[in-house]
N, C-alpha and C positions, 0 to 999 in steps of 0.2 A: 184647721181644715180636717175634715173627716176622710182621711185617706183610704180607709178600708172600704168605703163605698165609692170612691172615685177611681182608684187604681187597681186593676185586676192583676193577679199574679202572672197570667200569661203575657200581659202587656209589659210588665217589668222584665220578664224573661226575654221577650222579643227585642226590647230596647237594648238589653245587655248583650244579646247575641249580635246585634247590628254594630256594637262598639267593641267587638273582639272577644267577648266572654264566651267560654265553652261550657256546655252543660255536662255535669257529671251524672250520668243516667242512673248509676247504682243507688243514688240517694232517693230516687222516686219511690222505692218501697217503703220509705219512712214518711212519705207525703211531704217531701221537701224538695225545693229547687236549690241545688248547690252548683255554683259556677266559679270557674277559675279563669285567670287571664295571664298570658305569657309575660306581660310587662309588670305584673304584680304577683310575683311568685308566692309571696307569703300572705296574700290576702284572698279571701273568698267572699262571694255573695251567697248568703243563706237566708231563705225565707219560705214560709209555708206555701203549699200548693192550694190550700183551701182557705177561702176568706172567712170561714167559720172558726178557724183556729183561734184559741183564746188570745194569743200574742200576735195576731196578724197585723194589727195597726201599728204596734210597737216595732215589729220587724220591718215593715215598709218604711216607717220613719227613719229607722237606722240605716236601711239600704239607701234611701235618698241622701242622707247626710254623708254616707261613705262615698257614694258615687260623685257627689258634689265636690268633695275634697280631691278625689283622684282626677276629676276632669277640670278642676279649678273653675267651677261655675257655682252659682248660688243654688241653694236648695229649691227656690222658687222656679229657677230656670229648668232644673231637672224635672220638677213636677209638671211644668208646662209641656216638656218634651214627652213625658209619660202619658199625659192626657191626649196627646196628638199622635201616639205611636202608630195608629192605623190610618192616619190622614196624611195626604200630601198638603203642605201648607205654604202659603206665600205671604210675606210681610212687606208692606210698603212703608218705608221710613222717609219722612220728609225732614230735610235739614235746611236751615236758612243761615246766611252769613250775618244776620242781624241778631246778636246775642241777647238783645233786650226783649226779643219776641218770646212771650210766654203763653201765647194763644194762637189759634188759627181762626181766620174769618169763618163764620158759620157756613156761608155759601161755599167756600172752598172745601170745607170738611164734607159737605154734601156732594160736591163735585168729585171728591176722592172716592167716596163710596160708589157713586155712579160709574166712575172710571174703572174701579175694580170689577164691578159687575160686567161692564162692557168688555173688559180685557179677558175675562173668563169665557164670555159668550163668543168673542171673536176667535179665541184659541180653540174652543170646541168646534165651531163651524169650520175652521181650517183643518182640523183633524178629519171631520166628516166629508168635506168637499173643499179642497184648497182653491181659493180664488183670490185675485188681487183686490177685489172689492166684493163684499157680501151685501147684496141689495137689502136683505133682511137678516136679522139675527134671531129669528123666531123658530128655528128648527126644533122639533120636539125634544130630541136628545140633548141639544144645547140648553134648552130651558130646564130640563130635568137635572142636568149637571149643575146649573145655577141654583136650583132649589135645594140641592144637597149641601151647598156651601154654608159654612158656619162662621159667624162673626165672633172672633176670639178676643180675649182680654188683650189690651194693649201692653206693650213692653215699656219699662222705664227708659228714659232718655229720648229726647226729641219727641216727635209725634209718629206713632206707629199704628198702622191698620193691619190687623192680622186676620187672614181668611184661610180656613182649612176645609178640605173635602175628603170624606171617607173614600179611601182608594178602591175599595171593592164594592162600592154601592151600586154601580151600573154595569150591566152586561150588554155592551154595544160593540159590534164589530166595526172597525174603522181602518181604512186603507193606508193612512199616512204613517210615517216612521217605520219602515219595513224592518229595521233592526230591533224593533220592540214588538214583534208579532204576538208574543204571549202577554204583553202588558195590558192591564185593565184600561178602560176608556179614560178614567180620571187621570191615570198616570200619563197617558199619551197626551191629553190636553195640557197638563202641566209641563210636560216636556216641550210641547209645541210653543207654549208661552215663553219658557226660558230660552229656547233656541232662537226664536224670532227676536227676542230682546237682545240677545248676544249678537246676532247677525246685524241688527240695526245699529247698535252702539259701535260695533267694530267698524262698520262702513263709515260712520261719522268720524271716528277717531283716525282712520287711515285715509281719509279724504277720497273715498271711493263710492260716494252715494250715487253718482250717475251710473256707475256700473251695476250697483245693486238694483236700482230702479229698472234698468234695462233688462236685467236678469229676471226680476220678478214679473215684469210685463210679458216676457217671452215664455215663462215657465208654465207648465200645465199644473204643477202642484206648488204654487208659491207659499212660503212659510209666513211671510209678512203681508198683512192686508191693510187697506186703508182704515178699516174699522179698528184694527189693533193700534195703529198710529193715533187715531182720534182718541181712543181710550187713554193712551199715555199722556196726551196733551191736557187731559182733565186734571192731571196731577201737578200742573203748573199754576202758581199764583204770581202774577207779574210784580205785585207790591212786595212780596216776600223774597223774590229772587231765589226761590228754593231749588234744591236738587232733590233727587229721588233715588233711594237705594231699594232695589227689589231683591229680596232674599227668599229662596225656595228651600224648604226642608222636606226631604222625602220620607214617606212612611217607613218606619222600621219593621213593620209586620211583613213586608215583602222585600225582596232584594232591591238594592238601589239600581238605577239605570246604569248600564255599562259605561264606565269611564267618568261617571259623575260622583263628586264628593257627596257625603250625607247632607251637607248644607252648603249652598253657594249663593253668591250675591252679585248683582250687576248694578253699576252706578250710572244714573242718567244725570249728568251735570246740567245746570240751569241753561247754559247756552246751547244744549243739544235740542231743547224743545222746539225751537224755531226750525231746525233742520228736519225734525220728525214731522212737523206740520207740512213742510215741503214735500216729503215723501207721501203723506196722506193725500195731498192734492193731486200729485202725479198718478197715484194708483187709482184714485177715484175717477180721474179723467179717462182711464183705460177701459172703463166699463162701457160696453156697447149693447144696444138692444139686440136680442136674439129672436129671430122668427123661426118658429118650428111648431110642431104639435106636441103638447104636453098633457100627460094624464095625471090628474091630481086626486088625492083622497083626503077626506076630513079626518084628522087624527085626534083633534081635541077641540071642544067648544068652550070658549071662555067668555062668551057674551052674557048679557043680562036680559031677562024677559021684561 
């Protein structure tokens, strides 16, 4: 792997800072990044600031191996994190109780990709205008958000769909999540995805779905929508009896959300999918026709002549 063309020195610096390493600024005069960590008093990270340095590739390889040992991860996992240092990413991991399964039905794999797209769109629309049901997921900002998403390499073990979004790619103001007023739109959408998923799973596990549904229907800014629930049900294959682990990793290039770990996961067990479908139906039935005067503008034309 040609690391000198893949990993920028500032990305390695930002990743290390996010994991507790402190920059020794005096070394900058020698065109070096030198970093120390309170838990590793006798170790330092030292690598060139310039990709044109003769030993840049060798130094980056050495840093990857050193970090992998200290974090007890594989070098490939470290490289993956470095390549996504400016992205908020979400991983959908499908697990099945049938150990003999070494494949996924092709139709289910397609449904997973469609589900991931719909989940991102639903989260973006919820950030823009929270509703229990979004009649359409075609808002311009939501479509732009989806267009920035990247299909990443899968991870070893089970079947994993990795999607990442550059965290600074969009400049859109959104009213949801008042505690994150300075957060970019992509970060808010990912936060909405994670918090909606936690809220839904928690209600299932605490047997409080009825209360959640009533709260969502009465709320002016519901975090969970019928579209969100529908997207989650796309990750179920009845023949596999599969569960789903959704893990979100926050971009290291900007501070993590307050109170959130750098990487967190929520598990949706197979028996939860039927309950999620119930929530979807209830929230969809809450939608009513609205009579009013609406002013619309054409923002984009996607038709063909």
